[in-house]
C-alpha positions in Angstrom: -3.4 4.6 25.2 -7.0 4.4 24.4 -8.9 7.7 24.9 -11.6 7.4 27.5 -12.8 11.0 28.0 -13.2 14.4 26.2 -10.7 15.9 28.7 -8.0 13.4 27.6 -8.7 14.2 24.0 -8.5 18.0 24.6 -5.1 17.6 26.4 -3.8 15.4 23.6 -4.9 18.0 21.0 -3.2 20.7 23.0 0.2 19.0 23.2 -0.1 17.9 19.6 -0.6 21.5 18.5 2.4 22.6 20.6 4.7 20.0 18.9 3.5 21.0 15.5 4.0 24.7 16.1 7.4 24.1 17.5 8.5 22.1 14.5 7.0 24.8 12.2 9.1 27.5 14.0 12.2 25.4 13.7 11.6 24.8 10.0 11.2 28.5 9.3 14.6 29.2 11.0 16.3 26.5 9.0 18.8 28.1 6.7 22.5 27.9 5.8 24.8 29.1 8.6 22.6 28.2 11.6 23.9 25.4 13.9 21.8 22.5 15.0 22.4 23.8 18.6 20.8 27.1 17.7 17.9 25.4 15.9 17.3 23.2 19.0 17.3 26.3 21.2 14.4 27.7 19.2 12.6 24.5 19.7 13.3 24.4 23.4 12.0 28.0 23.9 8.8 27.3 21.9 8.1 24.2 24.1 8.8 26.0 27.3 6.8 29.1 26.3 3.8 26.8 25.8 4.3 25.1 29.2 5.6 21.8 27.7 8.8 19.8 28.2 10.9 17.9 25.8 9.8 14.2 25.8 13.1 12.6 25.0 14.9 14.7 27.5 12.3 14.0 30.2 11.9 10.2 29.5 15.4 9.2 28.3 17.8 12.0 29.4 18.4 12.7 25.7 21.0 15.5 25.5 18.9 18.0 23.6 15.3 19.2 23.5 14.6 17.9 20.0 16.1 15.4 17.5 17.9 17.0 14.5 19.3 14.6 12.0 21.4 15.8 9.0 22.2 14.0 5.8 23.7 10.6 6.7 22.0 10.8 10.1 18.6 9.1 9.8 17.2 9.6 13.4 18.0 10.8 16.9 20.6 13.3 15.9 22.0 15.4 18.7 22.1 19.2 18.4 25.6 20.6 18.5 28.1 22.7 16.5 27.2 21.3 13.1 26.5 24.1 10.7 23.7 23.7 8.2 24.9 24.1 4.6 23.1 24.6 1.3 21.9 21.3 0.0 21.6 19.6 3.4 18.7 17.2 4.1 17.5 17.9 7.7 15.0 15.9 9.7 13.4 17.7 12.7 11.6 15.5 15.2 9.7 17.1 18.1 8.1 15.2 20.9 6.9 16.8 24.1 4.8 16.4 27.2 2.3 18.6 29.0 -0.1 17.8 31.9 1.0 14.2 31.6 0.1 13.8 27.9 2.6 13.2 25.1 2.7 13.9 21.3 5.3 13.3 18.6 5.8 14.7 15.1 8.6 15.0 12.5 9.4 16.1 9.0 12.4 16.3 6.7 13.4 19.5 5.0 15.8 20.0 2.1 17.9 23.2 2.3 18.1 25.0 -1.2 19.5 24.4 -3.7 17.7 21.0 -3.8 18.6 18.2 -6.2 15.6 16.9 -8.1 15.9 13.4 -6.7 15.9 14.8 -3.1 12.9 17.1 -3.9 11.1 14.0 -5.2 12.1 11.9 -2.2 10.6 14.6 0.2 7.4 14.8 -1.8 7.1 11.0 -1.9 7.9 10.8 1.8 4.9 12.9 2.6 2.8 10.8 0.2 4.0 7.6 2.0 2.8 9.0 5.3 -0.6 9.9 3.9 -0.8 6.5 2.2 -0.5 5.0 5.7 -2.9 7.4 7.3 -5.6 6.5 4.9 -5.6 3.0 6.4 -6.3 4.2 9.9 -9.8 3.5 11.1 -11.2 1.8 14.2 -11.8 -1.9 13.6 -9.3 -2.1 10.7 -6.1 -4.2 11.0 -2.9 -2.3 11.9 -1.2 -4.3 9.2 -3.0 -2.3 6.6 -0.7 0.7 7.4 2.5 -1.1 6.7 1.1 -3.0 3.7 0.0 0.2 2.0 3.3 2.0 2.6 5.3 -1.0 1.6 3.4 -1.2 -1.7 3.9 2.5 -2.3 7.6 2.2 -1.7 8.0 -0.8 -3.9 5.9 0.8 -6.8 8.1 3.9 -6.7 11.4 2.1 -6.2 12.2 3.2 -2.7 13.3 1.2 0.3 12.0 1.6 3.9 14.0 1.5 7.1 12.7 -1.6 8.8 14.0 -1.3 12.4 12.4 2.1 13.0 8.7 1.7 13.5 5.6 3.7 14.5 4.4 3.3 18.2 1.7 3.9 20.7 1.8 7.2 22.6 -0.3 9.2 25.0 0.5 8.8 28.7 4.2 8.1 27.8 6.3 8.6 24.7 6.4 5.0 23.7 3.7 2.6 24.8 1.3 0.0 23.4 0.8 -0.7 20.6 4.6 -1.1 20.3 6.5 -1.5 17.0 3.8 -0.7 14.5 5.5 -1.6 11.2 5.4 0.9 8.2 6.3 -2.0 5.9 4.7 -5.4 5.2 4.8 -7.5 8.3 3.1 -10.9 7.9 3.1 -11.4 11.7 1.0 -8.3 12.5 -2.5 -9.4 13.6 -3.6 -6.5 15.8 -6.7 -4.4 15.2 -7.2 -0.7 15.8 -9.5 0.0 18.7 -11.7 3.1 18.8 -9.7 5.9 20.5 -6.3 4.2 20.1 -3.5 6.8 20.0 -0.3 6.1 18.0 2.1 7.5 15.5 2.5 6.8 11.8 6.1 7.6 10.7 7.6 5.9 7.6 11.3 6.3 6.9 11.5 6.3 3.1 14.9 6.0 1.5 16.8 5.9 -1.8 18.4 2.5 -0.8 18.8 2.2 3.0 17.0 -0.6 4.8 18.4 -0.3 8.4 19.3 2.3 11.0 22.5 1.6 12.8 24.5 3.0 15.7 27.4 5.1 14.4 29.6 4.4 17.4 32.2 7.1 18.3 30.9 7.3 21.9 27.4 8.5 20.7 24.7 6.1 21.9 21.9 8.1 20.3 22.4 9.0 16.6 21.4 6.5 14.0 22.7 6.3 10.5 21.2 4.8 7.4 22.6 1.4 6.3 23.7 1.4 3.5 24.3 5.2 3.5 21.5 6.7 1.4 19.3 9.8 1.6 16.3 9.1 3.9 13.3 11.1 4.9 10.8 10.7 7.8 7.4 12.3 8.1 5.3 11.7 11.3 1.9 12.5 12.8 0.4 11.4 16.1 -3.2 10.3 15.4 -6.3 8.8 17.0 -8.1 5.9 15.3 -11.8 6.8 15.1 -14.8 5.2 13.3 -14.5 8.0 10.7 -10.7 7.5 10.1 -7.6 9.2 11.6 -7.9 12.2 13.8 -4.6 14.0 13.3 -3.4 15.6 16.6 -0.1 17.1 15.3 -1.4 19.9 13.2 -0.3 23.5 13.9 -3.8 25.1 13.7 
């Protein structure tokens, strides 16, 4: 969506804060011994207490309130009986709706003890996100986001998952502009309009380039191909003349 009033912006800021605070609460509870189902329950309660509803559950009948992906799972992991263990790499993705407005945020967390290469991957995953955010400004090409993240990944010898992209958001969970690449896309010619609302969410990996369905009767969970540690960091933002206005901050 493109924001057309201060009321719309205020409601987008509210749901953005709710998503960020929910993810923050879940991250604080993340420790060895907790199940992904218990972690998801914390997220559900936080959303409901704030008057919001899970976006994937509402829009797509996803079988959990949040997406929790562990190790080999790269995205859309379903909460269940899986027990978090020391050394696990866990991605928490929270998207929600309130008063007809949507927001989406995500981050990856390494459970101690953490290997040096995973600690560096997490740090560089956050750097990749901010590299893309620095290209957000009304009037600039959308391609600049993917070009900058792609150059960062190449320079630091990472790969990017190239079938999971950023997306427009606002009045629905996924809307125009659809499929905003976080890698170099020579066919991307769109320009960021003042007030455009969308996500930036690179999937940085130690070798994977694709997200694939794992089968086994699970139509949701995606796995890295080839199997490799992968992180995702995501913000919902508004393109303004002064740069990105980040909506998914906890304060």
